[in-house]
Structures are given as structure tokens and as C-alpha cells.
N, C-alpha and C positions, 0 to 999 in steps of 0.2 A: 489541609493535611499538615501535621507537624513534622519538622525535620528530625525531631527526637524520637519518633516512633521506630521501634526496632523490629519491624516485621518485613516480610518479603515484599509486600506491595510498595512500601515506602522506599525500600532499596531499589526496586525496579524503576520507580518513579524518578529517582534522581540519576540512575544510571542511563535511562533512556530518554533524557530530555531532547527535544528537537533542536537542531542547530538553527533552523529558520522557521519562524511562525509568520503566516500571512493572515490578515484579518479584514473582513468586511464589517465595518462598524455600523450596523443597521439598527434602527429603532429610535433615533433621536426625536423625530417628529411625533411618533406615537407616544413616547414618554411625555413630551410636552402637552400633547392633546389631552392625555389622561389627567393632567393637572390643570387644565384650562389655561395653559400658558401658550404664548406664541411659539412657532416652530423654532425660531432662532434661540429661544431659551433652552431647547433641547440640545441644540448644537453646542452651546456654551457648556451645558452640563456634561456633554460627551467629552469635552476636553479634559475634565478631571479623570475620566476613565483612561484616556490616553496617557496622562502623567502616571497614573497608577501602574499601567501595564508596562510602560517604559522602565519604571523603577524596578518592577518585579523581574522583568527579563534581565536587567543588568545584575540584579542580585543572584539570580539562579544560574547565570552563565549562558543564556540563550544568545547566540551570536548575531542573529539578524531578525529584525521585526519589521514586517512590511504592512502598512496600513493603507486601505483604500479610502482616501479622503474625499475625492471628487472625480466622478467618472466622465468620460467623453459624452455620455448621454445626459448627465446632469445639467448641461447647458440648456436643455429643453425645459427646465423648471421655470416657474414664474420669475420674471426679471427682478422683482423685489427680493425674492429669496436668494437668487444667485448673487445679487449685489451684496447682501448681508453676509453671505458665505465668503465672498472675496474679501470683505472688510475684516471678517474674523480670521481668515487665513493670513492676511497681512499683519494684523495685530498679534497673532500667535507667533509668527516668525520674528517680529520685533521683540517680543517679550521672552520667548522660550529658548531661542538659540543660545543665548549666553549661558543659561542653566544647563542645556545639553552639553555645551562645550566644557563647562567646568566639571561635568560628570563623565567625561571621556566618551561621549556619544558622537558618532559620525553620522551626519545627516546626508541622505541621498534623496533626490526628487526625480521621479520618472513620470513621463507623460508628454503630451503635445503642449508646449508652452505658448504657441502662437496666439491663442485667444486671451491670454492673461495680459494685464496692463504692463507697461514698461516698468513702472515702479515695483510691481510685484515680481517681475522677472529679475530685476536687479537684486531684490532682497533674497530671492531664491539662490542666485549665484553667490552672493556674499555669504549666506549661511553654509552652503556647501564648501566654499573656500575656507571659511573659518574652522570648520570641523573636520577637514579632509584627512588630517593625520591622527585622529582619535581612533581607538581600537577596542574599547570596552564593549561597545554594542554598535551595530550599524542599524540606524533607523531609516527605513525607506518610506517616503510618503508618495503615494501614487495620486497625482493631481492632474486633471485633464487627460486621464489615462483610460485606454480601452485595449483589451486583448487583441481585437481585430486590427486596430491601429498599430500595435506593437509588431505583430507579425508582418503587416503590410510594409512598415518602414524598414524592417529587416530584409524583406524581399526586394524592396526598392534599392537598398544599398548594394545587394548582391547583383541585381540587374545592371546597375551602373558599372560595376566592375567588369561584368561580362561585355557590356557595350563598349567599354574602353579597351577591351582586349587583355585585361589583367587576369581574367579567369575564363575557363571554358565551361559551358553549361553542364557538362557531365561531371564537373568537380563538385557541384552543389549537392550536398547530402543533408539529412536532418542535423547531423552533428555540426556541420558548417553553418547552417542557418541559425542554429542555437547560439552561435557566437555573436550574432548581430541583434538579438532581441535584448530588451532591457534586463538588467541584472545578470548578464552573462558571466560577470566576474565573481558572482556570489553563488553559494550552494543553492540548489532549488529548494523551495519550501518543503519541509517535512510534514508540517501540520497547517491546515487551513481551518479557520474558525469563522463562522458567520453567526452574528447575534440577531435577535429580533424575530426568530421563528421562520423566516423564509429559507427554503432549501434550494437555492440556485447559486451558481458561480457568477452570474451577471457580468460576463465579459471581462473578468478579472484574471490576469495572468494565465491566459488560456494555454500558452505554450509551457509555461513553467510549472503548472499544476498537474502535469501528466501522471506522476506517480505519488502525488501528495495525499496524505490521509485527510479526509473531510470530516469536520465536526460542526454540527448545527445545534444551536441552543435557542430556547424561547426568551432568554434573558435579553431585555432591551439594553442597548449599548451604554447609556448612562448608569445602569445598574450592574454593569459587568465589573465585578470586583475580583480580588485575588482568589477568593474561594471558587468563583465561576471559572477563572482561568485554570486553577489547579484541577478542577473537574475535567477540563479539556485535556490537560497534560496526563492525567490518570488514564483517560480513555486511550490516548495515544500510546502510553507505555504498555497497555495490555494487547495491542495489536501486533500481528506478525506481518512484517513488510516483505513481500516475496519478489517483487520486481520481475515477474514472469516465471520465477522458479517454483518448484513445488515446496510445500511445507517441510517435507523431509529434507530437501536440499538445504533449506535455510537452517534447520536445526543442526544438520551435520556441520555446516560452516561455523555456526555459533559455538559448537563444541570443539572445533579444531584449534 
């Protein structure tokens, strides 16, 4: 879609951009298999889509982009593939963080880091420290992440406070628990995208996606270009987000 089109759909598209987009980047392996390439070739091709999407979000003014890079369940994959993914993750941190920093991107990494190597954990910490004061776009990488783990670690933190006498059990509310999950300091995702044709959330941001608009596409992640992203944004712009209210209430509020 061109920014120069002077029609109502284009206006709504730019007026109703999501503040926070979350993505499951699915289809790297199938993309490689279709080309008789090893699976890691698909993961490398997928990095180009990451760069494109980061650049596009920065250009459009999307505030937060969260990418599901490696789930807590992905540790079950063949050891060779996991090893190659860890090498690619480290290589990407080494090569891309400087570029992100120069472009004003803040990098956040969420997930259980205990299974990552010491070297990888150090690079993660350095990348976050280097980019901490950037404000053009917050790029969140979920690595070693699972929604069940996220909620459990939040409950554990609150349980510790109760055990230490710093809180009473009846103080715990959904709003309070929400302050202890990952990304509590950021707006919740407005739009969730999953590429590759599957229509599951797959243990990703279970708490944070409560009122998120879901968008599924058959496009494999390495083929997910700006046009595919704009199709998702157009779908989002056409939806009415009610958050438990009626459609009439939403329309009355928008006219006020």
C-alpha cells in the first residue's frame, strides 16, 4: 500500500497502526526443505526478514516489535539443530547490535537464560546495556521463552514476597501479577502475527495476548516482506477493538 493513496482505507491504515506487534516467525525449515537446502539455511534466510521488519516498524512508527526466536520447547529439537541455532544467535548478536544501536533501536531479551552458554549470556547483557537508552523502536527477542514459564516466574516472585511478609495473599490481583510478567513496562501487543500457516499461539506471551488481535498467514517467514506485513496492518486497521464493551459503546467513545 502506498502512503500517497488518498483514500479512506489508507488514512485508517496510518491512523490505526499498532503500538506493539508480536510475531511468531514460523516456516524457516519448510522454506529450506522446499529448496532442498538444510534447515539452517532457512534460519539464515529468516534473518533477512527480521531486518526488513525492524526497518519497516522503525519507518512507520511502531513502538515495540516482539519476535519469538527460540521457545522453551525448542530445546527438544535435535542437538545439531539447537547448536546451529545458538551459533546463529551469537553471530547475530555480534554483527547486528551495532547496526541496531546506530538506528536508535533498544534491544530487550526475555526468557529463561539458564540454559544458554556463559558466552551467549554475556553478549545478551552487553547488547541490552549498549542499546538501553535508545527510543526509536524497542525490539524484544523472546529466547528460551515460554508463556507458562513467564507466568510461573511471576507467581514465584509474588509467593516469595508473601512468604517474607511483604505482601498478604489477598493483595494479589490480576493487575498485580501483571506487573511481574515479562514486558510489564511496555504496552501489551495490539497485533499478533504468525507466519507459516499454523494457527496456534504456541505458548507465546500467554498473559500479554489476552486482548491482542490475531493474524495468521500462510506466508513462510523468509518470504514475509513489507507487502505481507502491510496486509496484516490493513487487517488490523479494519477491526473494532471492544475490550469487553459493545460495538455501540466503542463508536460513541470514538466520536466523543
